[in-house]
C-alpha positions in Angstrom: 0.0 0.0 0.0 1.5 3.3 -1.0 1.7 6.1 1.5 -0.5 9.1 1.1 1.5 12.1 0.0 0.8 15.5 1.7 -1.4 17.9 -0.3 0.9 20.5 -1.8 0.4 24.0 -0.7 -1.3 26.5 -3.0 0.8 29.3 -4.3 -0.3 32.9 -4.3 -0.1 34.7 -7.7 2.3 37.0 -5.8 4.7 34.3 -4.6 7.6 35.4 -6.9 7.3 39.0 -5.5 7.3 37.7 -1.9 10.4 35.6 -2.6 12.2 38.6 -4.1 11.4 40.6 -1.1 12.9 38.0 1.2 9.6 36.9 2.8 9.5 34.1 5.5 6.6 31.8 4.5 4.1 29.8 6.5 1.3 27.3 5.7 -2.0 29.2 6.1 -5.3 27.6 5.2 -3.5 25.4 2.6 -1.6 28.4 1.0 2.1 29.2 1.2 1.8 32.8 2.5 4.3 35.4 3.7 4.3 35.7 7.5 6.9 38.6 7.5 9.4 40.3 5.3 11.6 42.2 7.8 10.2 42.0 11.4 6.7 41.7 12.8 7.2 45.0 14.8 8.5 47.0 11.9 5.6 46.0 9.7 3.0 46.6 12.4 4.4 50.1 13.1 4.5 50.8 9.4 0.8 50.2 9.0 -0.1 52.4 12.0 2.3 55.2 10.9 2.3 55.0 7.1 0.9 51.9 5.3 1.4 48.2 4.6 0.6 46.2 1.5 -0.8 42.8 2.2 -1.4 39.8 -0.1 -4.8 38.4 0.7 -5.2 36.2 -2.3 -5.9 33.2 -0.1 -9.3 34.6 0.9 -12.4 32.9 -0.6 -14.6 34.9 -3.0 -18.1 33.7 -3.8 -20.1 35.3 -6.5 -23.9 35.7 -6.2 -26.0 37.0 -9.0 -29.6 36.7 -10.3 -33.1 38.1 -9.9 -33.4 36.4 -6.5 -30.0 37.5 -5.2 -31.4 39.7 -2.4 -34.0 37.2 -1.2 -31.4 34.5 -1.3 -28.9 36.4 0.8 -31.6 37.4 3.3 -32.3 33.7 3.7 -28.8 32.3 3.5 -27.0 34.8 5.8 -27.9 36.4 9.1 -28.4 39.9 7.6 -30.8 42.0 5.6 -29.7 43.1 2.1 -32.8 44.6 0.5 -32.0 48.2 1.5 -28.2 47.9 0.7 -27.4 50.2 -2.2 -25.2 49.3 -5.1 -21.6 50.2 -4.2 -21.9 49.3 -0.5 -20.2 46.7 1.7 -21.7 44.9 4.7 -20.3 42.7 7.4 -22.4 39.6 7.9 -22.5 36.0 9.3 -23.0 32.6 7.9 -24.8 30.5 10.5 -25.3 26.8 11.1 -28.8 25.5 11.5 -28.4 25.7 15.3 -27.3 29.3 15.2 -23.5 28.7 15.6 -21.2 30.7 13.4 -19.8 28.9 10.3 -18.0 32.0 9.1 -17.9 35.8 9.2 -18.1 37.5 5.8 -18.0 40.8 4.0 -20.7 41.2 1.3 -20.3 43.7 -1.5 -23.1 44.8 -3.8 -21.4 45.5 -7.0 -24.6 45.8 -9.2 -28.3 45.6 -8.8 -28.5 41.8 -8.7 -24.8 41.1 -8.3 -22.9 40.5 -5.0 -19.4 39.4 -4.0 -19.2 37.5 -0.7 -15.7 37.2 0.8 -15.2 34.4 3.3 -12.2 33.3 5.3 -9.6 31.2 3.6 -9.9 28.3 6.1 -13.6 28.2 5.6 -13.7 28.3 1.8 -15.2 24.8 1.4 -17.6 25.2 4.3 -18.9 28.5 3.0 -19.1 27.5 -0.7 -21.0 24.3 0.2 -23.5 26.0 2.6 -24.2 28.9 0.2 -24.6 26.5 -2.8 -27.0 24.3 -0.9 -29.0 27.3 0.3 -29.5 28.5 -3.3 -32.1 25.8 -3.9 -35.4 27.3 -4.8 -33.9 30.7 -5.7 -33.3 32.1 -9.2 -29.7 32.8 -8.4 -26.2 31.6 -9.4 -23.6 30.9 -6.8 -20.0 30.5 -8.0 -16.7 29.8 -6.2 -14.5 32.6 -7.8 -11.6 32.1 -5.4 -9.1 30.7 -7.9 -9.8 33.4 -10.4 -9.6 36.3 -7.9 -6.5 37.8 -6.3 -6.7 40.4 -3.5 -4.1 43.0 -2.5 -4.8 45.4 0.4 -3.1 48.7 1.3 -3.8 49.7 4.9 -2.7 52.7 6.9 -2.8 56.5 7.0 -0.8 56.7 3.7 -3.1 54.3 1.9 -5.3 57.0 0.3 -2.3 59.1 -0.9 -0.7 56.0 -2.4 -3.8 55.2 -4.4 -4.2 58.9 -5.4 -0.6 58.7 -6.8 -1.7 55.9 -9.1 -4.7 57.8 -10.2 -2.5 60.9 -11.0 -0.2 58.6 -13.0 -3.2 57.4 -15.0 -2.5 53.8 -13.9 -5.7 53.6 -11.9 -9.0 55.0 -13.2 -11.9 54.7 -10.8 -15.4 55.6 -12.0 -15.7 58.1 -9.2 -13.0 60.0 -7.3 -11.4 58.1 -4.5 -12.2 60.8 -2.0 -15.9 59.9 -2.6 -15.2 56.2 -1.8 -16.1 56.3 1.8 -15.7 53.5 4.4 -17.4 50.3 3.5 -18.0 51.3 -0.1 -16.8 49.6 -3.3 -16.3 50.9 -6.8 -15.5 49.4 -10.2 -12.2 50.7 -11.6 -9.5 50.0 -14.2 -5.8 49.3 -13.5 -3.7 49.6 -16.6 -6.9 48.8 -18.6 -7.8 45.7 -16.5 -11.0 45.5 -14.5 -10.6 45.7 -10.7 -12.8 46.3 -7.7 -11.6 48.8 -5.1 -13.2 48.5 -1.6 -12.6 50.8 1.3 -12.5 48.0 3.8 -9.9 46.2 5.8 -8.8 44.2 8.9 -6.3 46.4 10.7 -8.3 49.3 12.3 -6.8 51.7 9.9 -8.1 53.5 6.8 -7.3 51.3 3.8 -8.4 49.7 0.5 -8.7 46.2 -0.9 -8.2 45.7 -4.6 -9.8 42.6 -6.2 -8.4 41.6 -9.6 -7.5 38.7 -11.8 -4.4 36.7 -10.6 -2.5 37.9 -13.7 -2.9 41.6 -12.8 -2.2 41.2 -9.1 1.7 41.4 -9.3 1.5 44.6 -11.3 -0.8 46.1 -8.7 1.5 44.9 -5.9 4.6 46.5 -7.5 2.7 49.7 -8.3 1.5 50.2 -4.7 4.9 49.7 -3.2 6.5 52.0 -5.8 3.9 54.7 -5.3 4.2 54.4 -1.5 8.0 54.1 -1.2 8.5 57.8 -0.3 5.6 57.6 2.2 7.1 54.7 4.1 4.8 52.0 2.7 6.2 48.5 3.1 5.0 44.9 2.4 3.4 43.4 5.5 2.8 39.7 6.4 0.3 37.7 8.4 2.1 38.2 11.7 1.6 42.0 11.6 -2.0 41.5 10.3 -2.8 39.4 13.4 -1.5 42.0 16.0 -3.2 44.8 14.1 -6.6 43.1 14.1 -6.2 42.2 17.8 -5.5 45.8 18.7 -8.6 46.8 16.7 -10.7 44.2 18.5 -11.6 42.3 15.3 -12.5 38.6 15.7 -10.6 35.8 14.0 -12.4 32.7 13.0 -11.1 29.7 15.0 -10.3 32.0 17.9 -13.2 34.3 18.8 -15.7 32.7 16.4 -16.7 29.1 15.7 -19.7 26.9 15.6 -20.1 26.9 19.4 -20.4 30.7 19.5 -23.6 32.6 19.0 -23.3 36.2 17.5 -24.4 38.1 20.6 -21.7 36.3 22.7 -19.0 37.8 20.4 -20.6 41.3 20.4 -22.1 40.7 16.9 -25.7 40.8 17.8 -26.1 44.0 15.8 -25.1 42.1 12.6 -28.1 39.8 12.8 -31.4 40.7 11.1 -34.2 41.5 13.5 -36.9 40.4 11.0 -37.4 37.8 8.3 -36.3 34.2 8.3 -32.8 32.9 7.7 -30.8 29.8 8.4 -30.0 29.6 12.1 -32.5 32.1 13.3 -34.2 29.7 15.7 -31.0 29.1 17.6 -29.3 32.5 17.3 -29.9 33.6 21.0 -27.2 32.4 23.4 -28.1 30.8 26.7 -28.4 33.2 29.6 -25.2 31.9 31.2 -23.2 31.8 28.0 -19.8 33.4 28.2 -19.2 36.7 26.4 -16.3 38.2 24.7 -14.4 41.0 26.4 -11.1 42.8 26.2 -8.5 42.5 28.9 -5.5 44.8 29.5 -2.8 43.0 31.4 -0.2 44.4 33.7 3.5 43.9 33.1 5.0 42.7 29.8 4.0 39.0 29.7 1.4 38.3 27.0 -1.5 35.9 27.3 -2.1 33.3 24.6 -5.1 31.5 23.2 -6.2 28.8 25.6 -4.9 30.4 28.8 -7.4 30.3 31.7 -9.0 33.5 33.1 -9.4 33.3 36.8 -11.3 35.2 39.5 -10.8 34.3 43.2 -9.2 31.0 42.3 -12.0 29.9 40.0 -11.7 29.6 36.2 -14.2 32.0 34.7 -13.1 32.2 31.1 -10.6 31.4 28.4 -8.3 33.6 26.4 -9.0 33.5 22.6 -6.2 35.9 21.4 -3.4 37.7 23.1 -0.2 39.6 22.4 2.1 42.4 23.6 0.5 45.3 21.7 3.2 47.0 19.6 1.2 50.2 19.4 0.1 50.5 23.1 3.2 49.0 24.7 1.4 46.6 27.0 -0.2 43.2 26.7 -3.8 42.9 25.5 -6.1 39.9 25.1 -9.6 38.9 24.1 -11.3 36.3 26.1 -14.7 34.7 26.7 -15.7 35.1 30.3 -18.7 34.4 32.5 -21.4 37.1 32.2 -20.9 38.4 35.7 -17.2 38.9 34.9 -17.8 41.1 31.8 -18.3 44.5 33.4 -15.6 47.0 32.5 -13.1 47.8 35.2 -13.2 44.4 36.9 -9.8 42.9 37.7 -9.3 39.3 36.7 -6.2 37.2 36.5 -4.8 35.2 33.6 -2.8 32.1 34.2 0.3 32.7 32.2 2.3 29.4 32.6 1.6 29.2 36.3 1.8 32.9 37.1 -1.4 34.8 37.8 -1.2 38.1 35.8 -3.7 40.7 36.8 -5.7 42.3 34.0 -8.6 44.8 33.7 -11.7 44.1 31.7 -12.1 46.8 29.1 -14.4 47.6 26.1 -13.2 46.7 22.6 -11.4 47.8 20.6 -8.1 48.5 22.4 -7.0 50.8 19.6 -9.1 53.2 17.5 -7.8 55.6 14.9 -8.8 59.2 15.3 -11.0 59.5 12.1 -12.5 57.4 9.3 -12.6 58.3 5.7 
């Protein structure tokens, strides 16, 4: 009997660019992706102070189009899409029948009956399968467009100026001025004559843009962003910086803050769920009264909590850390954790068991970091 060979990792269309930049790679959701180029700290600070360019081509893109697209999305996802104008984006959830979270998504309405649904890379198969099955009975076409879509993001205070430089150079031609592209909006554009979608969305807590294109065009976009941003301090950034940035911004990561055992309200996402209509998972969407809830914790000292560490009050375990790190921006450790409801009030002092040492931490509202203004 022959041994089963490991499945080869998928390559990003930007792999050659990453190798040329000296990236360190990691296996992420079946892709060989850059975890860092220089250092985690340098890339994190560059995004907060200037901008970073990220390769997100591992994300899953699902196309939805047809006369029943709105009705279908209203039934398939835990949101309401009828009043969503063309050119808008919306954060939403894909729920299991029992109300647990299968994935968190961003939905873009790119035309009257055309939507782009972006799922997490690790949940591509789950999301595609669920959304395809839920299309039954609707006049709608659901397609897995992940392999034919690349995604490059530029995030940080210098992101808008970097894109403006490409417009000035006539390499980028949006249908409307970028200063009219406000937060959670999307616009059709041309880059060197090739079709792209530009969305003012991101996962860092900073102003930024995400550019969806064909895989063939992505390397040119990547090089152009770095060239246009070079004098502004823009650098390539990897998955390590992306994780500390999203943690500071209090943004959940599937597999850490979200999974099939979590109901939306537990993770502070009750606002995302539609309050009327019928959708998959609606009957089980409410958590039990004693269900743990997600909070932020600011720790004393310099030792960071990690996922899986116990949260303790008066010697009793009252929660579990889901994400934690020494915040590069704030200079002290921060963590997100699920805790018992009576431990969730801001200002409470709890302790986190960091390898046998009880480190005090104060419960605080999320996010830990918020930029001053939004475009």
